[in-house]
KEZAVO-268565 format. One record per residue: residue number from 0; residue in three letters; x, y negated, z negated of N, C-alpha, C in turn. Coordinates in steps of 0.001 Angstrom, whole numbers, m for minus. Layout:
REM residues N
ATOM/NUM/ala/X/Y/Z/X/Y/Z/X/Y/Z
...
END
This chain:
REM residues 110
ATOM/0/met/m20926/m5150/10687/m20499/m6490/11061/m20205/m7343/9831
ATOM/1/leu/m21012/m7203/8783/m20781/m7965/7566/m19423/m7624/6968
ATOM/2/leu/m19070/m6335/6964/m17775/m5924/6445/m16654/m6526/7268
ATOM/3/asp/m16788/m6527/8597/m15775/m7135/9461/m15595/m8608/9136
ATOM/4/thr/m16692/m9308/8923/m16636/m10730/8592/m15968/m10934/7245
ATOM/5/ala/m16338/m10133/6262/m15731/m10246/4925/m14244/m9922/4990
ATOM/6/trp/m13908/m8842/5682/m12502/m8432/5782/m11667/m9524/6452
ATOM/7/arg/m12179/m10064/7532/m11467/m11135/8238/m11294/m12345/7326
ATOM/8/gly/m12348/m12702/6612/m12274/m13830/5683/m11239/m13605/4593
ATOM/9/trp/m11229/m12390/4032/m10241/m12080/2988/m8823/m12179/3540
ATOM/10/cys/m8636/m11663/4743/m7295/m11655/5325/m6792/m13056/5643
ATOM/11/leu/m7683/m13955/5976/m7274/m15308/6361/m7083/m16247/5178
ATOM/12/arg/m7632/m15898/4019/m7461/m16758/2841/m6118/m16471/2186
ATOM/13/pro/m5420/m17502/1730/m4131/m17276/1068/m4243/m16371/m153
ATOM/14/asp/m5341/m16435/m880/m5496/m15607/m2073/m6414/m14410/m1823
ATOM/15/his/m6631/m14093/m551/m7406/m12927/m117/m8737/m12818/m867
ATOM/16/phe/m9024/m11713/m1542/m10329/m11560/m2168/m10344/m11934/m3647
ATOM/17/ala/m9279/m12559/m4143/m9211/m12938/m5554/m10397/m13792/m6006
ATOM/18/pro/m10823/m14835/m5251/m11969/m15617/m5715/m13250/m14799/m5836
ATOM/19/asp/m13390/m13772/m5005/m14595/m12945/m5040/m14650/m12071/m6281
ATOM/20/leu/m13503/m11845/m6917/m13492/m11059/m8152/m14202/m11797/m9286
ATOM/21/arg/m14332/m13109/m9152/m15032/m13896/m10171/m16527/m13984/m9884
ATOM/22/thr/m16939/m13536/m8705/m18355/m13623/m8344/m18887/m12225/m8030
ATOM/23/tyr/m19116/m11926/m6776/m19811/m10683/m6452/m18973/m9415/m6590
ATOM/24/leu/m17680/m9534/m6818/m16851/m8357/m7115/m16468/m8306/m8598
ATOM/25/ala/m17164/m9078/m9419/m16809/m9209/m10833/m16891/m7898/m11604
ATOM/26/asp/m17684/m6952/m11125/m17814/m5687/m11832/m16751/m4669/m11395
ATOM/27/asn/m15658/m5126/m10814/m14604/m4226/m10340/m13969/m3474/m11502
ATOM/28/val/m13328/m2400/m11184/m12631/m1617/m12199/m11126/m1546/m11915
ATOM/29/tyr/m10666/m2412/m11040/m9249/m2396/m10668/m8336/m2484/m11888
ATOM/30/thr/m8689/m3353/m12827/m7824/m3564/m13988/m7805/m2369/m14928
ATOM/31/glu/m8736/m1446/m14774/m8806/m279/m15656/m8086/943/m15100
ATOM/32/ile/m7691/909/m13849/m7050/2069/m13238/m5650/2229/m13816
ATOM/33/asp/m5420/3380/m14415/m4151/3691/m15068/m3604/4958/m14420
ATOM/34/ala/m2680/4788/m13490/m2176/5936/m12742/m792/5623/m12187
ATOM/35/ala/m98/6685/m11832/1177/6533/m11138/879/6345/m9654
ATOM/36/val/1548/5381/m9045/1322/5072/m7631/2661/4856/m6947
ATOM/37/leu/2779/5392/m5754/3958/5152/m4927/3551/4217/m3804
ATOM/38/asn/4093/3002/m3814/3895/2063/m2709/4972/2344/m1671
ATOM/39/val/4567/2590/m446/5519/2805/640/5282/1697/1656
ATOM/40/gly/6324/911/1907/6202/m203/2835/7282/m166/3898
ATOM/41/phe/7050/m951/4943/7947/m933/6090/8331/m2348/6473
ATOM/42/ser/9589/m2539/6748/10107/m3886/7016/9487/m4528/8249
ATOM/43/asp/8954/m3720/9155/8367/m4278/10378/6837/m4259/10371
ATOM/44/asp/6249/m4127/9195/4786/m4152/9078/4335/m5607/8975
ATOM/45/pro/3584/m6090/9950/3162/m7490/9927/1980/m7754/8987
ATOM/46/ile/1348/m6701/8467/163/m6857/7620/504/m6618/6151
ATOM/47/ala/1032/m5456/5845/1387/m5133/4466/2844/m5530/4224
ATOM/48/thr/3064/m6819/4122/4401/m7346/3884/4739/m7237/2394
ATOM/49/arg/5968/m7501/2051/6342/m7484/629/5466/m8448/m170
ATOM/50/arg/5180/m9588/419/4353/m10582/m282/2927/m10077/m487
ATOM/51/thr/2306/m9539/559/925/m9094/415/811/m7889/m517
ATOM/52/val/1778/m6999/m480/1768/m5850/m1390/1916/m6341/m2824
ATOM/53/ser/2785/m7306/m3032/2963/m7881/m4366/1676/m8531/m4869
ATOM/54/glu/993/m9242/m3982/m282/m9868/m4350/m1319/m8798/m4709
ATOM/55/leu/m1380/m7742/m3940/m2324/m6669/m4217/m2021/m6000/m5552
ATOM/56/asp/m761/m5839/m5868/m356/m5219/m7129/m921/m5954/m8344
ATOM/57/arg/m1113/m7252/m8228/m1631/m8037/m9359/m3013/m7569/m9805
ATOM/58/phe/m3781/m6971/m8908/m5125/m6517/m9247/m5131/m5202/m10025
ATOM/59/tyr/m3978/m4567/m10125/m3863/m3278/m10797/m2778/m3355/m11882
ATOM/60/pro/m3016/m4079/m12947/m1962/m4305/m13933/m1504/m3061/m14695
ATOM/61/lys/m2327/m2035/m14767/m1968/m838/m15532/m1239/228/m14720
ATOM/62/leu/m1099/14/m13426/m441/1030/m12605/1014/1196/m12997
ATOM/63/arg/1447/2431/m12944/2875/2733/m13071/3339/2954/m11642
ATOM/64/arg/3897/1901/m11077/4179/1958/m9646/5675/2057/m9363
ATOM/65/glu/5922/2728/m8274/7255/2777/m7692/7084/2302/m6257
ATOM/66/ser/7961/1428/m5818/7881/917/m4452/9099/1355/m3666
ATOM/67/arg/8848/1774/m2450/9931/2148/m1535/9668/1430/m215
ATOM/68/trp/10685/760/257/10589/17/1519/11569/612/2500
ATOM/69/tyr/11094/849/3705/11902/1468/4744/12013/553/5958
ATOM/70/thr/13180/605/6587/13359/m37/7886/13130/1034/8949
ATOM/71/pro/12836/633/10167/12704/1647/11224/13963/2508/11348
ATOM/72/ala/15134/1893/11220/16379/2664/11333/16456/3746/10260
ATOM/73/glu/16024/3426/9034/16046/4423/7954/15085/5578/8228
ATOM/74/ala/14052/5308/9005/13081/6338/9361/13464/7039/10655
ATOM/75/gly/14604/6658/11250/15034/7261/12506/14119/6914/13657
ATOM/76/ser/13633/5689/13650/12638/5281/14628/12935/3864/15112
ATOM/77/glu/12375/3516/16239/12492/2141/16716/11461/1245/16065
ATOM/78/arg/10337/1853/15667/9249/1065/15092/8430/1930/14145
ATOM/79/ile/7991/1307/13047/7033/1953/12146/5728/1154/12186
ATOM/80/gly/5826/m153/11920/4644/m1008/11964/3686/m744/10823
ATOM/81/his/2403/m1072/11042/1417/m936/9974/912/495/9804
ATOM/82/asp/756/1221/10868/211/2576/10748/1142/3670/11277
ATOM/83/gly/2378/3317/11553/3327/4289/12096/3715/5396/11138
ATOM/84/phe/3506/5168/9856/3789/6211/8863/3115/7524/9250
ATOM/85/phe/1929/7440/9830/1129/8625/10124/1559/9365/11388
ATOM/86/ala/2515/8830/12117/3003/9498/13330/3822/10729/12939
ATOM/87/ser/3593/11826/13623/4274/13078/13271/5795/12978/13377
ATOM/88/arg/6297/12026/14147/7752/11867/14255/8381/11476/12915
ATOM/89/his/7551/11021/11973/8050/10631/10650/7847/11725/9598
ATOM/90/arg/7570/12921/10071/7318/14055/9180/8443/14232/8156
ATOM/91/asp/9672/14224/8616/10793/14460/7700/11289/13179/7033
ATOM/92/ser/11306/12090/7784/11907/10866/7257/11002/10100/6291
ATOM/93/leu/9693/10136/6483/8778/9385/5622/7816/10278/4845
ATOM/94/trp/7260/11282/5483/6298/12131/4797/6959/12941/3683
ATOM/95/arg/8105/13554/4011/8760/14439/3042/9028/13734/1710
ATOM/96/pro/9610/12509/1694/9826/11840/403/8526/11589/m373
ATOM/97/val/7436/11320/337/6149/11112/m336/5652/12425/m929
ATOM/98/phe/5754/13505/m172/5352/14814/m695/6199/15203/m1905
ATOM/99/asp/7498/14917/m1828/8380/15217/m2959/7973/14415/m4193
ATOM/100/trp/7627/13142/m3997/7175/12298/m5110/5893/12869/m5710
ATOM/101/leu/4941/13262/m4853/3698/13841/m5339/3962/15137/m6115
ATOM/102/asp/4837/15979/m5574/5187/17210/m6279/5754/16905/m7655
ATOM/103/met/6608/15896/m7731/7211/15530/m9015/6135/15045/m9988
ATOM/104/gln/5196/14247/m9512/4124/13739/m10362/3235/14872/m10882
ATOM/105/leu/3050/15882/m10050/2189/17003/m10407/2936/18116/m11127
ATOM/106/gly/4266/17964/m11242/5062/18982/m11918/5235/20243/m11102
ATOM/107/ile/5227/20085/m9784/5391/21233/m8895/6849/21324/m8453
ATOM/108/ala/7471/22468/m8673/8863/22639/m8255/8912/22844/m6748
ATOM/109/ala/9878/22208/m6124/10029/22323/m4658/10647/23632/m4290
END
């Protein structure tokens, strides 16, 4: 229940959990993470919007990130939403490009 309350509070604040980084989350290691990351977003996602993803990116200044944004039409779907990426109908349209990106990062030939 405490996590639900904290999560709801973070989601409702304009700056999400940023103020908590100065207090009880001060020992975070977000700024030290140095890795390649692929951000995959969807135009019809009401939660992970371009703005919220951009805000989240600020907590990871060392990331080497690539962002890809898809519309439902580009995914061959009527809707993707917040968790639609995981639907098997997106196996070829959304999963495959992510797997290809991972293979490239790992140096695995397709």
